[in-house]
C-alpha positions as CSV (number, residue, x, y, z in Angstrom):
1,M,6.1,-2.6,14.6
2,S,8.3,-2.1,17.7
3,H,9.5,-4.9,19.9
4,T,7.4,-3.6,22.8
5,A,4.2,-3.7,20.7
6,V,4.9,-7.3,19.6
7,V,5.5,-8.4,23.2
8,I,2.3,-6.7,24.4
9,A,0.2,-8.0,21.4
10,I,1.4,-11.6,22.0
11,S,0.9,-11.4,25.8
12,Y,-2.6,-10.1,25.5
13,S,-3.5,-12.5,22.8
14,L,-2.4,-15.4,25.0
15,A,-4.4,-13.9,27.9
16,V,-7.5,-13.7,25.8
17,A,-7.1,-17.3,24.6
18,I,-6.5,-18.6,28.2
19,C,-9.4,-16.6,29.6
20,S,-11.6,-17.9,26.8
21,V,-10.7,-21.5,27.7
22,I,-11.4,-20.8,31.4
23,V,-14.8,-19.2,30.6
24,V,-15.8,-22.2,28.4
25,A,-14.6,-24.7,31.1
26,V,-16.5,-22.9,33.9
27,W,-19.6,-22.7,31.7
28,R,-19.4,-26.4,30.8
29,S,-18.8,-27.4,34.5
30,T,-22.0,-25.6,35.5
31,R,-24.1,-27.3,32.8
32,R,-23.5,-30.9,34.1
33,R,-26.5,-32.9,34.9
34,G,-26.8,-35.7,37.4
35,K,-25.7,-36.1,41.0
36,G,-24.7,-33.2,43.1
37,I,-21.1,-32.2,43.4
38,E,-19.3,-32.7,46.7
39,V,-18.2,-29.5,48.6
40,E,-14.6,-30.7,48.6
41,T,-14.6,-31.0,44.8
42,V,-16.0,-27.4,44.4
43,E,-13.4,-26.1,46.8
44,R,-10.6,-27.7,44.9
45,R,-11.9,-26.3,41.6
46,E,-12.1,-22.8,43.1
47,Q,-8.6,-23.0,44.3
48,L,-7.4,-24.2,40.9
49,W,-9.2,-21.3,39.2
50,F,-7.7,-18.9,41.6
51,V,-4.2,-20.2,41.0
52,A,-4.8,-20.2,37.2
53,V,-5.9,-16.6,37.2
54,L,-3.0,-15.5,39.3
55,A,-0.6,-17.3,37.0
56,V,-2.1,-15.6,33.9
57,L,-1.8,-12.1,35.6
58,A,1.8,-12.8,36.7
59,A,2.7,-13.9,33.2
60,L,1.2,-10.7,31.7
61,L,3.0,-8.6,34.3
62,F,6.4,-10.2,33.6
63,G,5.8,-10.3,29.9
64,T,5.3,-6.5,29.7
65,I,6.9,-4.8,32.7
66,F,10.5,-4.9,31.4
67,S,9.5,-3.1,28.1
68,T,7.8,-0.1,29.7
69,P,9.4,3.3,28.8
70,Y,9.0,4.7,32.3
71,G,11.8,5.5,34.8
72,K,14.5,6.2,32.2
73,S,17.1,8.7,33.3
74,A,19.4,10.5,31.0
75,G,23.1,9.8,30.6
76,R,25.9,12.3,30.9
77,N,25.9,13.1,27.2
78,A,22.2,14.1,27.1
79,Q,20.9,17.2,25.4
80,V,18.8,19.5,27.5
81,V,15.7,21.2,26.1
82,R,13.5,23.5,28.2
83,V,9.9,23.7,27.1
84,T,7.4,26.2,28.5
85,A,3.7,26.0,27.6
86,V,1.6,29.1,27.6
87,Q,-1.8,29.5,26.1
88,F,-1.6,29.1,23.1
89,A,2.1,28.5,22.2
90,W,5.2,26.5,23.0
91,S,8.6,28.0,23.9
92,I,11.3,25.4,23.1
93,D,14.9,26.2,23.9
94,P,16.9,25.1,21.9
95,P,14.5,24.1,19.1
96,T,17.2,21.9,17.5
97,V,18.7,18.6,18.8
98,Q,20.9,15.8,17.4
99,A,19.5,12.4,16.4
100,G,20.9,9.4,18.3
101,R,21.6,11.3,21.5
102,Q,19.3,11.3,24.5
103,V,17.3,14.5,25.0
104,V,16.0,15.5,28.5
105,F,12.9,17.7,28.2
106,Y,12.1,19.9,31.2
107,L,8.4,20.8,30.7
108,T,6.5,23.4,32.6
109,S,3.4,25.5,32.1
110,T,2.7,29.1,33.1
111,D,-1.1,28.9,33.1
112,V,-3.1,25.7,32.6
113,N,-2.6,21.9,32.0
114,H,-1.2,21.1,28.6
115,G,-0.4,17.8,26.8
116,F,3.1,17.8,25.2
117,G,2.9,15.5,22.2
118,V,5.8,15.1,19.7
119,Y,5.0,13.5,16.3
120,D,7.6,12.3,13.8
121,P,7.6,13.5,10.2
122,K,5.2,10.7,9.3
123,G,2.7,11.8,11.9
124,V,3.4,9.0,14.4
125,L,3.3,10.0,18.1
126,Q,6.8,9.6,19.6
127,L,6.3,10.8,23.1
128,Q,3.8,12.6,25.3
129,A,3.6,14.0,28.8
130,Q,1.3,16.1,30.9
131,V,2.6,19.6,31.5
132,I,1.3,21.0,34.8
133,P,1.4,24.6,36.0
134,G,4.0,25.2,38.7
135,K,5.7,21.8,38.2
136,T,8.6,20.7,36.1
137,V,8.1,17.4,34.4
138,E,11.2,15.6,33.1
139,V,10.9,13.4,30.0
140,V,13.9,11.5,28.4
141,H,13.7,10.6,24.7
142,T,16.1,9.7,21.9
143,F,15.2,10.7,18.4
144,K,16.5,8.0,16.1
145,R,16.0,9.8,12.7
146,P,16.6,13.3,11.6
147,G,13.7,15.4,10.5
148,T,11.2,18.0,11.5
149,Y,9.1,16.8,14.4
150,T,5.8,18.5,15.2
151,V,4.8,19.5,18.8
152,L,1.1,19.6,19.5
153,C,-0.9,20.2,22.7
154,L,-2.8,17.1,23.5
155,E,-5.1,18.5,26.2
156,F,-7.8,21.1,25.5
157,C,-6.4,24.3,27.0
158,G,-8.8,26.9,25.6
159,V,-10.5,28.3,22.6
160,Y,-7.3,28.5,20.5
161,H,-6.0,25.1,21.5
162,H,-5.8,24.0,17.9
163,L,-3.2,26.7,17.2
164,M,-0.8,25.4,19.9
165,Q,1.8,23.8,17.7
166,T,5.5,24.2,16.8
167,T,8.4,22.0,15.6
168,I,11.6,20.5,16.8
169,E,14.4,20.1,14.3
170,V,16.4,16.9,14.7
171,K,19.7,17.0,12.9
172,A,21.9,14.1,11.8
């Protein structure tokens, strides 16, 4: 399991636990019998809950924001791969890259929207991006292990969508 997945799992587990405690506390506070509660007490409780929710949201944000894969730019030594999607095929130039070096994919489509999905030899999704006609989408990725990676279309693009696949060879 990746470091990012562990951070996200722990963050969301903590959020669920804290929210559960908050829900139980609120529920119990509404079940009290007896004298009425003063307005000032209710206002203080509402402010406390508001601050608690903001603190939980801020903790989740800061716990996960630094591990998002977005906004990466390629270094000087990056490999460039141009990918063109056309119903119902991928054109990948060059179809071979080196492991351990950044790859900049320039993705475009000649016809309709496509979903560019790259799967490792074990069938695990490594990266994905929307490919839009008339636009060039830039995606940076580093393949860690050599092997034959499968490229599939992840967005239904027509009757032969299921045939839209090819491979990228990653050399050591």
